[in-house]
N, C-alpha and C positions, 0 to 999 in steps of 0.2 A: 494306498498312496493318496488316491483322491480325498480319501476321509481326512487323513493328516494333514492337507493341505485345507480343507473346509475348516477344521478345528482352527488351525492357526489364524485364519481370515478372521474367524468369528472371535478369539481372543483378542486380536489387535483392534477389531471393531470395538469391543468391550473395552479395551484400555483407553482408546481414543472417546468414548463418549462417557466413560465414568465421571459422574460430577467430583471434581477437584474441591471446589468453594460454593458457596450459595452467597449470593449477593440479592437481599431482599426474595423476589419470586423467581428469579432468574438463576440458573446454576452455569458456574464456567467450567469448562471441559478443556481437556488437551486439544480438540480438535477446533474449539471456538476460538482457542490461542492460535492456533495455527492459521485459520481462516483470517484472523485479526492481522497477524504479521504480513500474510499474503496481500490484504488490502492496502496496508501502511506501505510495503514495498512498492506496489503498483501506484499508489498516489506519489510516492517520490520520483520513481521513474516517469511517469506524467509530467510532473513539474521540472524536472530535468529537460524534457523534451520541448516542453513550452518556453523554457527558459533560452535554449538553443535556436528554436524557430523564431521567437521573437528578436532575437539579438542579431541572428545571420540574416532575416529575409526581411521581417516588416521594418524593422527600424533602420536599415539600410537604405531601404527605398525611401525613407523621410530625410537620407541625409542627415543623421545625427552622427557626431565622431563617436570613436570606439569607446571612450572612457565613459560617456554618457549612455552610450548604447548597454554596455557591461552594468552600470547601475541601475537603469531602468528595467532590464530584463532580470535582473537578481531580485529587485523589490516585487515585481510583479509574479516571479516564481515562487517568493516567500507567500505572496496571498493566495497564489492558487493553491500550493500543498498546504496551507494552514485552513483554508477552506475545505480541501479534501479530508483532512485529518478530523475537522469537525464534523462533517457529514456521516464520517465512517461511526 
């Protein structure tokens, strides 16, 4: 039973690390694509948290009205998310 589980895990590891595509000297595998998706989701979540924090905490203390808070926080969250995607 333990041997079957080990074989299954080895087959899964091989499936995720098998090169699907070569780009220059780098190979693209399923594990690399999954990591990329995870990083992108993390950046988008961080951008949303940044937007809400900016809108509900920092801009309120400055006394800016609601419409301008929304606009400013949206622009900044787009900037943070774009920067995060470029860094990835």
